[in-house]
Structures are given as C-alpha cells and as structure tokens.
N, C-alpha and C positions, 0 to 999 in steps of 0.2 A: 504494499500499500503505499509507504514513502518514496519506493520508487517511482510509482504512478504521479505523487502529487510534486516530486519536483520534475518529472518530466512536464506536466501540465503547467508547471511553474518559469519552464527554462520557454515553454512556447510563448510567453507574454514578453510582446516586445516593448512596452512602454507602460510606465505604473499607473495606473488609472486615474482619470481626469478626475475635478472636484465634479462635474456631469455625471459621469461612468458613476459616479460614491452615491450620486442625490438618486441616478435610478436605481442602483443597486437597492437605497433605503423601500424607494416608494413599490420595487418589486416583492422585496420581505413585507410590506404592510396588506399587497393585492395577495401576496400567498395565504397570510394571515385569514383574511376575508373570506379566500375560496374554500378556505378549509371549516374556517367558522359557520359560514351558510350552507355549507358540505352534511354537518353535524346538526344544525337546528331543520334544515329540511326531512333528515333522516327520521330524529326525535319527532318532531310531527308526526311523520306517518306513522311512527309505533303509536301516538298516543289516540290515532285516528283509527288503526287498527282495532282497537279493542274497543275503541264506542262503536264502529260499525260492524260488529262481530252477527248482527241478528241481518243485518242485510247481506253479508259474506253466506251467510246459513242458507237465505233467501236464493241467493243467485244458483248457489250450488245445487240445492232441488230443483231448480227450473233446470239448470243442464242436464241435470239428469233425469228428466222428466222423457227425453223423447229420445229416437234411436240414434241420430245423429250428435246428439248430446253426452249421452250415456256411452257412446262409439268412444269420442273422443278422451271423455274423463277414466275408461281402461286404456285408453293406449297411452295418454298422458301421467297415469298413477303407476301403469309399467316401469314407463323411462324413467322415471322421478327415482325408482326403487332401483334399477338399474346404475342409477347415477351415482347413489346413495351408497350398493356395494359396490360398486365402480370404485370411488373414494377410498373407501375401508380398505379395497388389496391394494390400491397404488401407494395407501400410509404404510399398509404393511409392508407392499415392497421398498418401500424409502427407506424404511429403518434396518432394509437389509443389505443397504447399499455403501459400496467405502470405494472412494477412489484408491485406483494403484498407484503406488510410491514410484518415482525414480527409478530407473534402473541406473548401474552404473556409467560413465564416459566411455568404458570401454564396450558396454551390450548396447548404448545407444545406434540406432542406423545410423546411416546419411540418407539425411533430409533433404529434399526441396522446397522452397519456401516462396510461393508463387501471389505476388501481391497486384492484381489489375489494377488499375488506375483512369478513372473519368473527371473530368471536370474537379478535382480534388486540391488541387491548389497547393501551399503547405501543409498541407495535411498529411498529405503522404510522403515526404521529406522528415515530420516525426515518427511517422509508422514505420519505416525503412529505419529512424534510428535506434527506436527501441526493440525493433528485431535484433538488428547487432550487437544489441547490448544482454542478448540471452545470455543466461548460463549455459551455452553448452557447445561444445569442441568447435573449434572453429575449421577445424581439418574435415570433419562432416556435415557441415552448413553451405548448403549452397543458394544463395539468394536471386530469386529472378523477379523486377519487376519490369509492369506491360504498361504501357500507356496507348490507352483506346481510343486513338483521335482526339483527344481534349484540346478545347476551342478555346482555354483558357491557359495559364503558365505553369500547369503539373509540369509539363516534358521538362521546363527548368529551373523547377525543385526537384527531378530526379537527376537530373544532371546535376545538380549541388552534391545531394548526396550520393553520387557515383565519384567524384570528387575529393567527397569528404570521410568517404567509407572507403575508398580505395578497390582493388580485387574482392572483397567479401561480395560486391553488388556488380551483378550484373541486367542494363535495361537493355527496352526495346521499346520501338513505338510502331502502332500499326498504322499501316497507310491512309486506312479510314476507320470514321466509329464503324468497330461491326457487332457491340456488344460483348458483356463481360464471358459469357459461355465460351466465342472464339479468343479471349483474349488467353483466356485460361486454357484451352484448348493448344494454344499457343506455347504456351508456359510448362503443358504436360510433356509437351513432345519436349523441349530444349530439356527438360529435368531427366539429371541423372541417379537422382536419389532412391533410398530402395523407399522410400515416403514423402508423400507430397503432402505439403504443408497449404491452404491457403486461408488467407489473408485478407478483409476489404481494407480498402485504401485510406480509411479514415478510421481504424483502430489502432489503438496502442495494446502491445503485450507486456506482462511481467516477466523479469528475468528468469523467473523459474517455469514460466509459459510451455515452451517446446519440447523441454524434457520431457513434463509431464504428458504432456499430449502422445508424444510418440512412443512412450514406456508400452502402453497395452499390445502395440505391435511384437513386442519383443517377449513379454510372457504368457502369449496365448498365440499362436499360430493360428487360429480361427478368422482373429478381428480382421474388417477388412475395411471398416471406418473408424474414427473416432470426433463426436462433440468435442469443443471447446464450451467453457461457459462465460459467456457475452454480460456483462452490466453494461452500462451507459456510462458515457464518457462528460457527456453535456448536460449532466442532473441540476447542476447549479445554476444552469439558464435559466430557462423557461418551467413552466409550471405542465405541460407534456412530457418531457423528459425526465420529472421525478416520479408522477404516474409510472410508465415505462419500466422506470429503474424497477418499480418494487413488482411488476407485473413480470417482469425478466426473470427477478430471482425465483418465482414461483414456478415459470416455465422452466426452467433449468434447474434450476437447484432442488426441485423438488420433482416434474413430471419425470424429466430426461433423466436421474438417479434415478426412479420407481422402473421406466423405460429401458435402465442401463444391464438391470437386475435380470432382466427377461433379455437380454442379448438383441433387443429390437427397438432401438432408438432410433424414430423415427422421420427425422430432419439434422443433419447436420449444418451447424447455419455456416454460410458464407464468410461470416464474420471471423469465424474462428475456427478448421476442419481439415482434420488430417485423413489419407486415405493410402492405404496399401499401392505402391503402382505398378506388382504385377495385378491386383485384383481392380483399376483404373485402366490400366490397357485393355483387358478383356472384353470392357465395352465403350471405350473410350467412341470407336466410330457412329454406335447405336447413340450415344449418348450425342454428340455432336450435330447427327442428322436427325437428331429427335425431333415428332412431327406433332401436332394434336388439330383433329378436324381437316388434315390437307396442308397447316400450315407449320413452317418452321418455329418452335420455340424459345423464344427468347427471354423467359420469365421461367425462376424454379430451377435454376440448374441444381443448385445445393440439394433443393429435395430429388431431384430428379435421378444425382449420382447415388444420392443414399440408398431409392428405392432399387436402384440397376445392381449395387452392391449386397445389399439384402437377398435378391431375388439370385445371385449366385449362390446363396448358403451361409454365407459371411456373417459374423455375428456383428455387430456395430452400438459400440457404447459408447458413453460421455464422464469426462472428466473434469468433477468440480474444481480439482485442485492446477488446471489449466484456464489461465483467464487471460480473457482480452477484452479492454474498455472499446465501446465504440460510439459512434454519434447517431443519434435517431432526430426522428421529426421535432421542429422544433413550433411547427406550426399543425392546425387543423387540417387544413387541403393536405399539408405533404403528407402528415399522417395516416387520412382516409384512403391515401392512393397508396401509401408502401402497403395498408391492411387488402387493399381491393389487387393487389398483386401475388403476395402470398395466399389469400384463399384463393384466386382463379390458379394456381401453385397445386394447392389442395386438392379442389376440387377436379383435376388432371392427373393428381399422382395416386390419389384414391382412387381411383378408377384404373390405374396402370396398376395397382396395389391387390384391386380385387380380383387380377387373372393367374394371381399367382400364389396369395397366401394360405388359400384353401387346399393348396398339392403339396406333393412331400418336398418342399423347396430347402430342406436343410436337413442336417440330421438332427435327431434330439427333437424334446417337446416343439410344440408351433404352437399349442394354447395361449400364450402371451401373448405371439404376433398376433394372433386371430382376434383377440380381446381387444386389444389396443385398435386393430384395422375398425372392427367394430364402432367401437366408441368414437371414431373418426366420422364414419360414414352415417351412424343415423343422425347427426348432427346435420350433417346435407340434406342426405334425405328427407328428414322432419320440418326443414327448415322455412318452407313455404305454408304446411299448415301450420305451425306456428307460429307463421305473420299473419295468413288470413285470421286466424283465430282472437289474438291481439287485438286488429284492426278492428273486428267484431267488438270484442270487453272496450276496447277505449270507446268506442262508437255509443255502446248500448250501454254501460256502466264507468262513464271516466272518471270518478274519484274513486270506487274499489280496484278501479286497474292502475291508478296513481300509486294507492296507499299498498297496497299488495308488492308491487313491484319495490319500491322504495324499502317495504319492511323485509324483502328476499335479499335486496344489496345488504343492507342491515348486517342481515345473518351469516351472510355468505362471503361476504368480504372479511368476517372475524377471522375466518383462516389463517388467507394471505397474510392478515397484519400481524398473529403470534407468530408465523413462519419467520417473515421478516425482520419482526423487532427480534428474536430470539437468534438472530443470527450477524443484526448487521444494528439498527436502532429503529425505536418505536417512534420517534419522531415524523421520519421519513414515513413508516411504514405506513401511517395515516393516511398518505396519497391512494393508496388504492380504493378506500372509499369515493374518492373525486373521480380516480378514474372509472369504476363502476356506474356511476351515473353517466358517465360521457361514454362510457361504450354501450349502455344497455341505452341511450335514449339520444345518443350522438353517432354511432356506429353500427347500430343493427340492421341496416338495410347491408352490410356488406355481405353475407354470404348470400344473399338472394341476388343481387348483381350481379356476385361475381359466377353463380351458377347460368345467370341469363347470358351473361359475356365469357362466358370461360375458354372461347375460341381468340379472344382479341389479345393482340400482342403488344408490348410497350411497356416500360422500363415505368414509364410514368413520374417516377420522383428525380431524374436523371437531369440536372442542367447545370445553371449556376446560379449558386443564390449571392446575396448582396454580400454575404462576409466574404466572399469568394471574390468575387467584381472586384472590391475595394481591398484584395490583399495585394501586396508590393509588388511588383513585375520582377524579375532580378536579372541579370546581364551577367554570362557567363565568358572564362577566357579561358582556353581554348574550348571550343564549343563540339562537345561528342557526338556520336553517331553511332548507331547500329542498326 
C-alpha cells in the first residue's frame, strides 16, 4: 500500500492550488450530503414499510388471486430461494479460499507482460514504471507495450518510458487503431514467456503482484489462467469511483475467491490477468477471429479468453494477493457505457458457455461450473419478465414499489458493508448503499438493453478525456521507432 501511495504522489507534478483545495473541500461536503441523503431515504423507507404492512398483504393477496400472478409468485419465490441458497454456498466456498503463496525466484516462470494502450496519455508511463519496479527476476521478465493507434501523446509517453527503462521495455505502434484485442494479439505473438500477463494501461501494480499472479502456474499444471485482484485507483476523486471500489472488493475478493475454489473463475479481468502461453496459442486463431451474429467481436476479449481456456478443461483461479489499481469512470455517462459493454459480453459468453458447460469438458467434478453458469444465465433469461413486473408494480402501486425496493437495498447492501469494513474501512464501505440506489434506479435498464443490442460493436468508452487532453505534450530526442 505504501508503494501505491508513493506512486500516486510521484505522478502529481504540482502542489494543489488554492482553488484545488477549495474544490476538495466542496467535494467532501457534497460527499457527506450524498451519504446523509442516502441514509435518510433508506430509513424513511423502513418506516413506511412498517406502516404499510396491511397494504403489502393486500397486494400479495391480489397477485395470487389469478393464474398469471400466482405463477409469477411461484417463480419469483423459487428464484429468491435459489439466490439465498446460492449465497450461502458462495459464503461457504469463500471461507475455503486461500491464495497461493509466491514460489521462489528459481521456480518462477519466464513471463511476458503485455500492456496495450490507446489514448492513455501519461498514465501508460506510470503503468510501465510500476511494472518494472516489480519484485520479479529481471532476466525472467519481458515487458511489451503496444500503442493501438492513439491520437493523443500516448506514444510519446511510451517513448519516454523506453528511454527511462531501457532494454527492459519493448514498445510497438499499430499502424492504425484496430482495437484492444488486436493489440493483445500482436503482443502474444511477440511474447517469449511461458506465461502471458495482460495489464491495462491505466493500472498500477504492487511490487509483489507479478510473482503472486504467476505462482499458481508452477504449483498446479492444470491452471490455464489466473485473475488478479482489482481495486480502484481514482477512488478519491469523485463519488462514482468510491462506490465502485466497494463493489469491486465484493466482486473480486468475495465472488472470485469463491469461484476460485471451484476452479472456475468466469472472467479474468483485462486490468490484470495471466494465461499459460501454451493454452493461449491453442485458441489464439479462434479468439482473434471470434464473431457474434456474423460480426467480428471487438469487446469482451478477457471474458472470451477465459471462456475458451475453461473449455479446454483448464482451471481458472483468482489470486487475491496479486493487486492492481485501475482507473474507473468518474461520470454517469461513461459508467453506463462501460456496463453496457460488460453486459453485452456477458450475454455473448454465456451463450458460448452453454455450448460446453454441460459436456464432459474437463476431468473431475463440473457441478460448480454448472452452478455458476446457471446463476449467470437465469439473470439474463428473467431480465425482461422482471422488468415488465417492475413497470406494472410502479404503475399500479408506486408507493409500495418504492418502499419495498428501498428496504431491499437497505437489507441486501449490509453484507457488502460488513465485508468491506472488515477488510478495509467502515466509512468507505457505506458508499455501497449509495451505489445500490444508483444501480437500482439508474442502471436497471443495462441488462435488458444489452440483450436487445448484443450484436452491436464498439468499445463505447474509448477516447480522450479532458484530463488527457490537458496533459502536457512532451518532446523526446532521439525519436524511437518500432
């Protein structure tokens, strides 16, 4: 953690101005108002939930009085029971999880780290510096960074990194923007390591991350891929990153820990993941030429790679002790675009997973993998029925809908709060309540929309942010080319 704080401090070129300090004070006040407002709304909902008990009983009686209502209630109750049992199961698996400790320097494999970059500006430089500061034998490390046709000063920052870091780093430039998948593909073909590690160009790794990430490949020959542990780098800037940090901790340190005990982590994140090179080369032609509904796939390259490696019969694990801090969207528009991209990929890859998960795709038990698949699939299948019911509930009983939804948020968000506060910080954990409100009322449409537009292409969030536009353009001598 100290290393991360030092890196963050080193990236600040100037001391904060008076205006910046004033802005920070305003942000703190705004944050307090948001949290206070969140709790006032939730507590008011709890009060009305008690007051309106007779109305809820009448509504439930009304719903079960006809065939369609009764059928829906049976389905909803069954799915609720499944969710409760699934949560208990995942909690049990979580307590069985233990990250694999690092092997010795002599045992560590040769590793190729690939960092694709597009319109990343100075952040790619910080990413590459953090990787070269890794506690990893230099003679076993190959570091490759590929500029995917950026139109800002990313290439110049990569050139500066090459000058500063020397032979440790290899840099390449795509002739035009082809997409992250093609940049990774080039890196895979250039790589010489036994293990490939992919790192997003807006991520910072801790010194021990690489060695912890690749150690499972040494201790278990069945491992084909390993997911890293992702935290939020810019969580101190705005509200959305604060919310996402709590969400990420639950998604990675709880969900993926449990999945790891089943040898079936469903997605190795693009921000930090590792793959056995032999497993990659077996599916590389299929991966780079992947299509969906007749169109080339240019999103979800991480989930697709994970899916194909699982289909080979390999294990996919999670290492909580291999941490990367990555930047996340700070505005609602970029947030929902990111979630649309993830949701479309989820729809596509669940269809692909359905083709093999009920076959004899690997040795040993496959029940865990099938259970994880069902938990993903039913959410997609029931997306539209629940959306229609929600709209009906809102139209006929708006107060009951609002009250029950807010009380559900209050109850269901308590576990993430307890989980995050036990590991990190109680005050920061409270942001999950605000995030749940945002997700429920501001992002509920993502999955239905992603299903309807699953065939659409496009990264959606790739571009130059205002911060990157304002970053200082550097001039380097001599100019390097590759």
